[in-house]
TIKOL-140782 format. One record per residue (C-alpha): residue in one letter; z, x, y. Coordinates in nm, 4 decimals, padded with zeros to 6 digits. Example, Ala and Ser with C-alpha at 12.3 -4.5 7.8 and 13.67 -1.06 7.14 Angstrom:
BEGIN
rest: A	pz: 00.7800	px: 01.2300	py: -00.4500
rest: S	pz: 00.7140	px: 01.3670	py: -00.1060
# end
This chain:
BEGIN
rest: M	pz: -01.6968	px: -00.5950	py: -01.2038
rest: L	pz: -01.5072	px: -00.4105	py: -00.9242
rest: K	pz: -01.2331	px: -00.6298	py: -00.7686
rest: F	pz: -01.1802	px: -00.6322	py: -00.4048
rest: G	pz: -00.8342	px: -00.6866	py: -00.1994
rest: T	pz: -00.7210	px: -00.6423	py: 00.1775
rest: V	pz: -00.4228	px: -00.6898	py: 00.3461
rest: G	pz: -00.2610	px: -00.9969	py: 00.4977
rest: P	pz: -00.1551	px: -01.0828	py: 00.8558
rest: T	pz: 00.1674	px: -00.9247	py: 00.9247
rest: F	pz: 00.2393	px: -01.0574	py: 01.2828
rest: P	pz: 00.2693	px: -01.4170	py: 01.4357
rest: P	pz: 00.1480	px: -01.6864	py: 01.4339
rest: I	pz: 00.2726	px: -01.7610	py: 01.0762
rest: E	pz: -00.0147	px: -02.0195	py: 01.0466
rest: R	pz: -00.2504	px: -01.7160	py: 00.9926
rest: I	pz: -00.1237	px: -01.6178	py: 00.6647
rest: P	pz: -00.2260	px: -01.9451	py: 00.4747
rest: E	pz: -00.5407	px: -01.9683	py: 00.6785
rest: Q	pz: -00.6715	px: -01.6239	py: 00.6156
rest: A	pz: -00.5516	px: -01.6236	py: 00.2522
rest: K	pz: -00.7705	px: -01.9397	py: 00.2146
rest: R	pz: -01.0583	px: -01.7765	py: 00.3845
rest: L	pz: -01.0461	px: -01.4620	py: 00.1778
rest: E	pz: -01.0570	px: -01.6643	py: -00.1505
rest: E	pz: -01.3569	px: -01.8469	py: -00.0234
rest: R	pz: -01.5159	px: -01.5282	py: 00.0645
rest: G	pz: -01.4863	px: -01.3940	py: -00.2882
rest: Y	pz: -01.1924	px: -01.1662	py: -00.2362
rest: D	pz: -00.9821	px: -01.1060	py: -00.5575
rest: S	pz: -00.6497	px: -01.0200	py: -00.4062
rest: I	pz: -00.4361	px: -01.0385	py: -00.0721
rest: W	pz: -00.1393	px: -00.7584	py: -00.0220
rest: F	pz: 00.1593	px: -00.7697	py: 00.2293
rest: P	pz: 00.3179	px: -00.4464	py: 00.3286
rest: D	pz: 00.6880	px: -00.4542	py: 00.2969
rest: H	pz: 00.8073	px: -00.2680	py: 00.6346
rest: L	pz: 01.0379	px: -00.2624	py: 00.9138
rest: M	pz: 00.8563	px: -00.0054	py: 01.1151
rest: G	pz: 00.4989	px: 00.0834	py: 01.1463
rest: W	pz: 00.3293	px: 00.4068	py: 01.1290
rest: Y	pz: 00.2538	px: 00.4250	py: 01.5203
rest: P	pz: 00.4908	px: 00.5533	py: 01.7790
rest: Q	pz: 00.5561	px: 00.2747	py: 02.0013
rest: S	pz: 00.5775	px: 00.4956	py: 02.2818
rest: I	pz: 00.1949	px: 00.5226	py: 02.2980
rest: W	pz: 00.1344	px: 00.1531	py: 02.2093
rest: T	pz: 00.0311	px: 00.1023	py: 02.5799
rest: S	pz: -00.2836	px: -00.0645	py: 02.7257
rest: D	pz: -00.4352	px: 00.2800	py: 02.8309
rest: I	pz: -00.4304	px: 00.3817	py: 02.4689
rest: V	pz: -00.4490	px: 00.0839	py: 02.2562
rest: G	pz: -00.5989	px: -00.1517	py: 02.5107
rest: A	pz: -00.5328	px: -00.5411	py: 02.4165
rest: F	pz: -00.3343	px: -00.4534	py: 02.1052
rest: A	pz: -00.0675	px: -00.3395	py: 02.3454
rest: Q	pz: 00.0601	px: -00.7053	py: 02.3764
rest: F	pz: 00.1839	px: -00.6627	py: 02.0183
rest: S	pz: 00.4244	px: -00.4005	py: 01.9018
rest: P	pz: 00.3286	px: -00.1917	py: 01.6150
rest: H	pz: 00.6610	px: -00.2549	py: 01.4356
rest: V	pz: 00.6207	px: -00.6311	py: 01.3774
rest: F	pz: 00.6058	px: -00.7323	py: 01.0092
rest: F	pz: 00.6767	px: -01.0704	py: 00.8570
rest: E	pz: 00.9122	px: -01.0938	py: 00.5368
rest: T	pz: 00.7025	px: -00.9799	py: 00.2352
rest: T	pz: 00.8040	px: -01.2354	py: -00.0294
rest: L	pz: 00.7982	px: -01.5325	py: 00.2408
rest: S	pz: 00.4498	px: -01.4119	py: 00.3250
rest: I	pz: 00.3404	px: -01.4087	py: -00.0423
rest: A	pz: 00.4655	px: -01.7564	py: -00.0819
rest: L	pz: 00.2871	px: -01.8931	py: 00.2250
rest: A	pz: -00.0365	px: -01.7199	py: 00.1151
rest: A	pz: -00.0133	px: -01.9016	py: -00.2400
rest: S	pz: 00.0261	px: -02.2464	py: -00.0679
rest: T	pz: -00.3570	px: -02.2613	py: 00.0258
rest: T	pz: -00.5007	px: -02.0440	py: -00.2622
rest: T	pz: -00.5683	px: -02.0980	py: -00.6501
rest: R	pz: -00.7106	px: -01.7921	py: -00.7629
rest: L	pz: -00.6241	px: -01.5109	py: -00.5311
rest: L	pz: -00.3671	px: -01.2502	py: -00.6616
rest: I	pz: -00.0949	px: -01.1910	py: -00.4215
rest: G	pz: 00.1215	px: -00.8770	py: -00.3954
rest: S	pz: 00.3556	px: -00.6666	py: -00.2056
rest: S	pz: 00.1933	px: -00.3147	py: -00.1041
rest: V	pz: 00.4502	px: -00.2000	py: -00.1578
rest: T	pz: 00.8223	px: -00.2646	py: -00.1826
rest: E	pz: 01.1076	px: -00.0353	py: -00.2844
rest: P	pz: 01.4532	px: -00.0472	py: -00.4195
rest: I	pz: 01.6431	px: 00.1144	py: -00.1388
rest: R	pz: 01.6738	px: -00.2048	py: 00.0998
rest: H	pz: 01.6316	px: -00.4282	py: -00.2200
rest: H	pz: 01.8754	px: -00.4216	py: -00.5199
rest: P	pz: 01.6621	px: -00.4114	py: -00.8292
rest: V	pz: 01.8145	px: -00.7304	py: -00.9572
rest: M	pz: 01.7309	px: -00.9141	py: -00.6310
rest: L	pz: 01.3937	px: -00.7729	py: -00.6672
rest: A	pz: 01.3819	px: -00.9223	py: -01.0344
rest: Q	pz: 01.4883	px: -01.2599	py: -00.9039
rest: S	pz: 01.2761	px: -01.2815	py: -00.5901
rest: Y	pz: 00.9499	px: -01.2016	py: -00.7956
rest: A	pz: 01.0344	px: -01.4105	py: -01.0805
rest: T	pz: 01.0635	px: -01.6830	py: -00.8278
rest: L	pz: 00.7418	px: -01.5864	py: -00.6883
rest: E	pz: 00.5774	px: -01.6097	py: -01.0409
rest: H	pz: 00.6782	px: -01.9804	py: -01.0283
rest: I	pz: 00.5575	px: -02.0404	py: -00.6661
rest: T	pz: 00.2143	px: -01.8628	py: -00.7180
rest: R	pz: 00.1704	px: -02.0169	py: -01.0569
rest: G	pz: 00.1380	px: -01.6805	py: -01.2076
rest: R	pz: -00.0576	px: -01.4818	py: -00.9520
rest: V	pz: 00.2062	px: -01.2578	py: -00.7666
rest: I	pz: 00.2221	px: -00.8700	py: -00.8189
rest: L	pz: 00.5292	px: -00.6710	py: -00.7662
rest: G	pz: 00.3768	px: -00.3673	py: -00.5970
rest: I	pz: 00.6831	px: -00.1096	py: -00.5689
rest: G	pz: 00.7141	px: 00.2473	py: -00.4794
rest: A	pz: 00.9840	px: 00.5083	py: -00.3684
rest: G	pz: 00.9675	px: 00.3963	py: -00.0067
rest: E	pz: 00.9318	px: 00.5752	py: 00.3222
rest: K	pz: 01.2094	px: 00.7157	py: 00.5329
rest: E	pz: 01.0992	px: 00.4997	py: 00.8345
rest: N	pz: 01.2167	px: 00.1941	py: 00.6781
rest: C	pz: 01.5361	px: 00.3318	py: 00.5390
rest: E	pz: 01.7447	px: 00.6249	py: 00.7258
rest: P	pz: 01.7152	px: 00.4472	py: 01.0704
rest: Y	pz: 01.8874	px: 00.1541	py: 00.9310
rest: G	pz: 02.1610	px: 00.3363	py: 00.7897
rest: L	pz: 02.0436	px: 00.3719	py: 00.4334
rest: K	pz: 02.0061	px: 00.7078	py: 00.2563
rest: Y	pz: 01.6747	px: 00.8081	py: 00.1610
rest: E	pz: 01.7046	px: 01.0426	py: -00.1379
rest: N	pz: 01.6632	px: 01.0802	py: -00.4800
rest: I	pz: 01.3767	px: 00.8306	py: -00.4397
rest: V	pz: 01.1758	px: 00.8839	py: -00.7289
rest: S	pz: 01.4888	px: 00.9070	py: -00.9693
rest: R	pz: 01.6043	px: 00.5578	py: -00.7920
rest: L	pz: 01.2805	px: 00.4012	py: -00.8383
rest: E	pz: 01.2835	px: 00.4681	py: -01.2134
rest: E	pz: 01.6229	px: 00.3513	py: -01.2630
rest: A	pz: 01.5285	px: 00.0108	py: -01.0564
rest: L	pz: 01.2434	px: -00.0111	py: -01.2983
rest: Q	pz: 01.4532	px: 00.0009	py: -01.5922
rest: I	pz: 01.6806	px: -00.2887	py: -01.4343
rest: I	pz: 01.4008	px: -00.5047	py: -01.3404
rest: R	pz: 01.2651	px: -00.4847	py: -01.6941
rest: L	pz: 01.6151	px: -00.5306	py: -01.8354
rest: C	pz: 01.6508	px: -00.8743	py: -01.6340
rest: W	pz: 01.2951	px: -00.9868	py: -01.7040
rest: N	pz: 01.3243	px: -00.9242	py: -02.0959
rest: A	pz: 01.6859	px: -01.0691	py: -02.1279
rest: K	pz: 01.7201	px: -01.3573	py: -02.3667
rest: R	pz: 01.9284	px: -01.6655	py: -02.2914
rest: D	pz: 02.3063	px: -01.6082	py: -02.2974
rest: E	pz: 02.2562	px: -01.2207	py: -02.3169
rest: L	pz: 02.4979	px: -01.0185	py: -02.1413
rest: L	pz: 02.3357	px: -00.7288	py: -01.9326
rest: N	pz: 02.5069	px: -00.3915	py: -01.9159
rest: F	pz: 02.3761	px: -00.0953	py: -01.7485
rest: E	pz: 02.5291	px: 00.2388	py: -01.6374
rest: G	pz: 02.2994	px: 00.4319	py: -01.4198
rest: K	pz: 02.3419	px: 00.6875	py: -01.1423
rest: F	pz: 02.2475	px: 00.4198	py: -00.8843
rest: W	pz: 02.3560	px: 00.0920	py: -01.0216
rest: T	pz: 02.5894	px: -00.0630	py: -01.2725
rest: L	pz: 02.5661	px: -00.3962	py: -01.4379
rest: K	pz: 02.8642	px: -00.5318	py: -01.6183
rest: D	pz: 02.8258	px: -00.8449	py: -01.8222
rest: A	pz: 02.5572	px: -00.9497	py: -01.5989
rest: V	pz: 02.3215	px: -01.2243	py: -01.6604
rest: F	pz: 01.9553	px: -01.3135	py: -01.5826
rest: E	pz: 01.8546	px: -01.6739	py: -01.6900
rest: L	pz: 01.5680	px: -01.7594	py: -01.4710
rest: P	pz: 01.2863	px: -01.8209	py: -01.7201
rest: P	pz: 00.9197	px: -01.7304	py: -01.6470
rest: L	pz: 00.6589	px: -01.9878	py: -01.5961
rest: K	pz: 00.3858	px: -01.8198	py: -01.7724
rest: G	pz: 00.4879	px: -01.4681	py: -01.7962
rest: R	pz: 00.6753	px: -01.1914	py: -01.5738
rest: P	pz: 00.4896	px: -01.0484	py: -01.2981
rest: P	pz: 00.2852	px: -00.7532	py: -01.3431
rest: I	pz: 00.4417	px: -00.4412	py: -01.1938
rest: W	pz: 00.2362	px: -00.2116	py: -00.9816
rest: I	pz: 00.3529	px: 00.1165	py: -00.8674
rest: G	pz: 00.2513	px: 00.2912	py: -00.5651
rest: G	pz: 00.2440	px: 00.6711	py: -00.5206
rest: A	pz: 00.0192	px: 00.9397	py: -00.6191
rest: G	pz: 00.2464	px: 01.2541	py: -00.7066
rest: P	pz: 00.2707	px: 01.3633	py: -01.0879
rest: R	pz: 00.5927	px: 01.2128	py: -01.1273
rest: M	pz: 00.4898	px: 00.8807	py: -00.9856
rest: A	pz: 00.2025	px: 00.8977	py: -01.2094
rest: K	pz: 00.4261	px: 00.9427	py: -01.5207
rest: L	pz: 00.6213	px: 00.6358	py: -01.4128
rest: V	pz: 00.3218	px: 00.4540	py: -01.3913
rest: G	pz: 00.2240	px: 00.5289	py: -01.7523
rest: T	pz: 00.5833	px: 00.4749	py: -01.8822
rest: Y	pz: 00.6666	px: 00.1368	py: -01.7072
rest: A	pz: 00.3808	px: -00.0006	py: -01.5004
rest: D	pz: 00.1288	px: -00.2655	py: -01.5476
rest: G	pz: -00.0744	px: -00.1182	py: -01.2590
rest: W	pz: -00.1376	px: 00.1583	py: -01.0236
rest: L	pz: -00.1601	px: 00.1235	py: -00.6568
rest: P	pz: -00.1999	px: 00.4702	py: -00.4821
rest: F	pz: -00.2938	px: 00.5228	py: -00.1045
rest: T	pz: -00.5978	px: 00.7013	py: 00.0245
rest: L	pz: -00.6728	px: 00.9681	py: -00.2445
rest: D	pz: -00.9792	px: 01.2048	py: -00.3107
rest: V	pz: -01.1598	px: 01.1384	py: -00.6237
rest: E	pz: -01.0384	px: 01.4530	py: -00.8175
rest: T	pz: -00.6824	px: 01.3899	py: -00.7245
rest: Y	pz: -00.7398	px: 01.0060	py: -00.8450
rest: K	pz: -00.8951	px: 01.1518	py: -01.1748
rest: N	pz: -00.6178	px: 01.4073	py: -01.2058
rest: R	pz: -00.3460	px: 01.1368	py: -01.1799
rest: L	pz: -00.5169	px: 00.9115	py: -01.4236
rest: Q	pz: -00.4846	px: 01.1927	py: -01.6950
rest: I	pz: -00.1070	px: 01.2086	py: -01.6419
rest: I	pz: -00.0933	px: 00.8446	py: -01.6276
rest: K	pz: -00.2882	px: 00.8322	py: -01.9746
rest: E	pz: -00.0725	px: 01.0820	py: -02.1295
rest: A	pz: 00.2560	px: 00.8992	py: -02.0065
rest: A	pz: 00.1124	px: 00.6173	py: -02.1621
rest: R	pz: 00.0621	px: 00.7626	py: -02.4992
rest: K	pz: 00.4119	px: 00.8993	py: -02.5135
rest: A	pz: 00.5717	px: 00.5613	py: -02.4271
rest: R	pz: 00.3301	px: 00.4007	py: -02.6855
rest: R	pz: 00.1749	px: 00.1800	py: -02.4569
rest: N	pz: -00.1721	px: 00.0661	py: -02.3792
rest: Y	pz: -00.3264	px: 00.2786	py: -02.1124
rest: G	pz: -00.6385	px: 00.0624	py: -02.1023
rest: A	pz: -00.4211	px: -00.2525	py: -02.0133
rest: I	pz: -00.2826	px: -00.0446	py: -01.7140
rest: A	pz: -00.4839	px: -00.1778	py: -01.3932
rest: K	pz: -00.6434	px: 00.1019	py: -01.1707
rest: A	pz: -00.6429	px: 00.0334	py: -00.8124
rest: L	pz: -00.6860	px: 00.2361	py: -00.4837
rest: Y	pz: -00.5291	px: 00.1059	py: -00.1385
rest: T	pz: -00.7126	px: 00.2883	py: 00.1525
rest: S	pz: -00.7397	px: 00.2675	py: 00.5240
rest: L	pz: -01.1099	px: 00.2295	py: 00.6281
rest: I	pz: -01.3382	px: 00.3120	py: 00.9046
rest: I	pz: -01.6678	px: 00.1586	py: 00.8793
rest: D	pz: -01.9869	px: 00.1066	py: 01.0915
rest: E	pz: -02.3402	px: 00.0864	py: 01.0770
rest: S	pz: -02.3610	px: 00.4205	py: 01.2341
rest: H	pz: -02.2270	px: 00.7417	py: 01.0956
rest: D	pz: -02.1885	px: 00.8949	py: 01.4357
rest: E	pz: -01.9917	px: 00.6075	py: 01.5566
rest: C	pz: -01.7626	px: 00.6253	py: 01.2738
rest: I	pz: -01.6994	px: 00.9908	py: 01.3804
rest: R	pz: -01.6434	px: 00.8838	py: 01.7574
rest: I	pz: -01.4012	px: 00.6184	py: 01.6606
rest: M	pz: -01.1915	px: 00.8462	py: 01.4494
rest: Q	pz: -01.1517	px: 01.0728	py: 01.7620
rest: S	pz: -00.9689	px: 00.7965	py: 01.9347
rest: P	pz: -00.5853	px: 00.8574	py: 02.0177
rest: I	pz: -00.4475	px: 00.5951	py: 01.7888
rest: L	pz: -00.6382	px: 00.6866	py: 01.4532
rest: K	pz: -00.5415	px: 01.0523	py: 01.5329
rest: A	pz: -00.1551	px: 00.9195	py: 01.5475
rest: H	pz: -00.2078	px: 00.7588	py: 01.2073
rest: A	pz: -00.3205	px: 01.1043	py: 01.0772
rest: L	pz: 00.0263	px: 01.2176	py: 01.1716
rest: A	pz: 00.1684	px: 01.0639	py: 00.8579
rest: T	pz: -00.0966	px: 01.2768	py: 00.6547
rest: P	pz: 00.0742	px: 01.5475	py: 00.4272
rest: S	pz: 00.0954	px: 01.9018	py: 00.5735
rest: E	pz: -00.1170	px: 02.0327	py: 00.2775
rest: I	pz: -00.4251	px: 01.8425	py: 00.4078
rest: F	pz: -00.3885	px: 02.0199	py: 00.7406
rest: E	pz: -00.3252	px: 02.3349	py: 00.5691
rest: K	pz: -00.6444	px: 02.2808	py: 00.3554
rest: H	pz: -00.8620	px: 02.2906	py: 00.6843
rest: G	pz: -00.6661	px: 02.5862	py: 00.7980
rest: Y	pz: -00.4173	px: 02.4251	py: 01.0474
rest: E	pz: -00.0546	px: 02.3532	py: 01.0618
rest: H	pz: 00.0906	px: 02.0196	py: 01.0764
rest: P	pz: 00.1998	px: 01.9405	py: 01.4510
rest: L	pz: 00.5184	px: 01.7974	py: 01.3344
rest: G	pz: 00.6199	px: 02.1084	py: 01.1604
rest: K	pz: 00.5593	px: 02.2951	py: 00.8443
rest: K	pz: 00.5927	px: 02.1067	py: 00.5056
rest: F	pz: 00.6056	px: 01.7910	py: 00.7210
rest: Y	pz: 00.5336	px: 01.4802	py: 00.4899
rest: G	pz: 00.4893	px: 01.1498	py: 00.6412
rest: L	pz: 00.6452	px: 00.9121	py: 00.3800
rest: T	pz: 00.9717	px: 01.1341	py: 00.3718
rest: D	pz: 00.9833	px: 01.3053	py: 00.7174
rest: F	pz: 00.8021	px: 01.0550	py: 00.9742
rest: V	pz: 01.0058	px: 00.8148	py: 01.1852
rest: P	pz: 00.7766	px: 00.7254	py: 01.4651
rest: S	pz: 01.0200	px: 00.5465	py: 01.6830
rest: R	pz: 01.1712	px: 00.8781	py: 01.7820
rest: L	pz: 00.8674	px: 01.0172	py: 01.9128
rest: S	pz: 00.8531	px: 00.9987	py: 02.3030
rest: K	pz: 00.5013	px: 00.9302	py: 02.4565
rest: E	pz: 00.4846	px: 01.3204	py: 02.5568
rest: Q	pz: 00.5835	px: 01.4258	py: 02.1997
rest: A	pz: 00.3348	px: 01.2143	py: 02.0307
rest: M	pz: 00.0363	px: 01.2837	py: 02.2929
rest: K	pz: 00.1165	px: 01.6646	py: 02.2367
rest: A	pz: 00.1164	px: 01.6091	py: 01.8505
rest: I	pz: -00.2149	px: 01.3874	py: 01.8551
rest: E	pz: -00.4089	px: 01.6432	py: 02.0686
rest: K	pz: -00.3476	px: 01.8994	py: 01.7653
rest: V	pz: -00.4632	px: 01.6824	py: 01.5104
rest: P	pz: -00.8440	px: 01.8156	py: 01.4181
rest: L	pz: -01.1245	px: 01.5688	py: 01.3176
rest: E	pz: -01.1391	px: 01.7077	py: 00.9773
rest: V	pz: -00.7846	px: 01.5837	py: 00.9029
rest: V	pz: -00.8506	px: 01.2434	py: 01.0503
rest: Q	pz: -01.1704	px: 01.2305	py: 00.8147
rest: D	pz: -00.9466	px: 01.3073	py: 00.5027
rest: S	pz: -00.6891	px: 01.0279	py: 00.6118
rest: Y	pz: -00.9568	px: 00.7586	py: 00.5790
rest: L	pz: -01.2218	px: 00.6376	py: 00.3696
rest: W	pz: -01.5129	px: 00.6273	py: 00.6031
rest: G	pz: -01.8729	px: 00.6038	py: 00.6577
rest: T	pz: -02.1554	px: 00.3607	py: 00.6862
rest: P	pz: -02.1984	px: 00.0660	py: 00.4282
rest: E	pz: -02.4157	px: 00.2804	py: 00.2223
rest: E	pz: -02.1887	px: 00.5815	py: 00.2362
rest: I	pz: -01.8811	px: 00.3843	py: 00.1609
rest: I	pz: -02.0602	px: 00.2221	py: -00.1422
rest: E	pz: -02.1436	px: 00.5770	py: -00.2805
rest: K	pz: -01.7668	px: 00.6964	py: -00.2305
rest: I	pz: -01.6379	px: 00.3850	py: -00.3944
rest: D	pz: -01.8944	px: 00.4417	py: -00.6765
rest: K	pz: -01.7401	px: 00.7681	py: -00.7505
rest: F	pz: -01.3892	px: 00.6374	py: -00.7818
rest: V	pz: -01.5247	px: 00.3514	py: -01.0038
rest: K	pz: -01.6768	px: 00.6188	py: -01.2436
rest: V	pz: -01.3582	px: 00.7828	py: -01.3078
rest: G	pz: -01.1900	px: 00.4703	py: -01.3663
rest: M	pz: -01.0979	px: 00.2503	py: -01.0442
rest: E	pz: -01.1113	px: -00.0985	py: -01.1086
rest: H	pz: -00.9663	px: -00.2896	py: -00.7812
rest: F	pz: -01.0449	px: -00.1633	py: -00.4427
rest: I	pz: -00.7904	px: -00.2439	py: -00.1704
rest: V	pz: -00.8872	px: -00.1824	py: 00.1914
rest: W	pz: -00.6945	px: -00.1732	py: 00.5083
rest: N	pz: -00.9862	px: -00.1936	py: 00.7888
rest: E	pz: -00.8477	px: 00.0047	py: 01.1015
rest: T	pz: -01.2094	px: 00.0185	py: 01.2244
rest: Y	pz: -01.0958	px: -00.1771	py: 01.5347
rest: F	pz: -00.7864	px: 00.0073	py: 01.5995
rest: G	pz: -01.0115	px: 00.2928	py: 01.7112
rest: D	pz: -01.2300	px: 00.0554	py: 01.8980
rest: P	pz: -01.1531	px: -00.3095	py: 01.9666
rest: T	pz: -01.5107	px: -00.4170	py: 01.9920
rest: K	pz: -01.5879	px: -00.3435	py: 01.6174
rest: V	pz: -01.3830	px: -00.6343	py: 01.4654
rest: S	pz: -01.6734	px: -00.8616	py: 01.3573
rest: S	pz: -01.8882	px: -00.5817	py: 01.2833
rest: S	pz: -01.6735	px: -00.4028	py: 01.0809
rest: Y	pz: -01.6010	px: -00.6909	py: 00.8541
rest: R	pz: -01.9861	px: -00.7580	py: 00.8207
rest: C	pz: -02.0168	px: -00.3988	py: 00.7053
rest: I	pz: -01.7270	px: -00.4587	py: 00.4431
rest: A	pz: -01.9088	px: -00.7857	py: 00.3610
rest: E	pz: -02.2108	px: -00.5694	py: 00.2592
rest: V	pz: -01.9964	px: -00.3544	py: 00.0439
rest: M	pz: -01.8325	px: -00.6400	py: -00.1586
rest: K	pz: -02.1798	px: -00.7889	py: -00.1859
rest: Y	pz: -02.3326	px: -00.4686	py: -00.3343
rest: F	pz: -02.0530	px: -00.4717	py: -00.6177
rest: K	pz: -02.0252	px: -00.8131	py: -00.6741
rest: E	pz: -02.4129	px: -00.8697	py: -00.7302
rest: S	pz: -02.4974	px: -00.5341	py: -00.9013
rest: K	pz: -02.2055	px: -00.4402	py: -01.1332
# end
């Protein structure tokens, strides 16, 4: 049966985290996920009432700390899987990640997932951290985390890497049941190889079916070479969703300025596929180039005006419940097992909060009852 997850609250009041986690568990969700961000994907220069309406009372850059959010979500649930979507080893030393998530394994009684990736420039470079060699850094961090988690009592840990060194270190915190599964975010070929070599799950963001299928083959081959069980690797998809009972309403919503702003983080290849140049420059790639806080309102609006509808459509999974079911089913047929949704419908139209979640419930019901 296909598993369903969604994103947890990221802004005050803090009580929303345990409350929503409990509701999600009661409604049949399988997982809740917390992003590890200091900065969001929207320029605060356009986060004004004339563009985002009532959402302007909040900042687009408000995020609770991830591990504490996971602990709170665990306090009111017993079944829900709780993960990071995703953290990275630039702001967080890999030994500290090993300790934090080993601690969360105790707090959640074995339900935490360490979602980890290469990170984003927006969360690193503005804070004085070098954003470079990101995939190599991730691989080394994975080696260190595994080294810590596999350590035996009284074992001295030594590691000489390009980015970190351990000399006569120890890691003595024992597991409660077993170490947390590691799910790797990212969809490039190198990231897919890391999944097959080191990970317990794959957590890519908003891919088309053909790319998803291709990356699964890379993961499978990497697992074979590492003598790991490919079948035991969880295959997920984490995606932004636009959903409504009306196909035309989805199209209207996707033409809102705020959802076009979201599409600025879309890789330049998607623009080029449709015959356009990325408004922020050739070869622009959101994860490695985008720092939204640096865009003035004039710059942001000028860029937004150049985002075509076709690119916005490629930046989201979108459609009516029936269309979404059909699209999800295509992923299921190539191997996807866990569908994680970030509902952004009401960003484009604040009146769609309740209706969009009812539509998502229809999609969940179909897969829970018919598969």
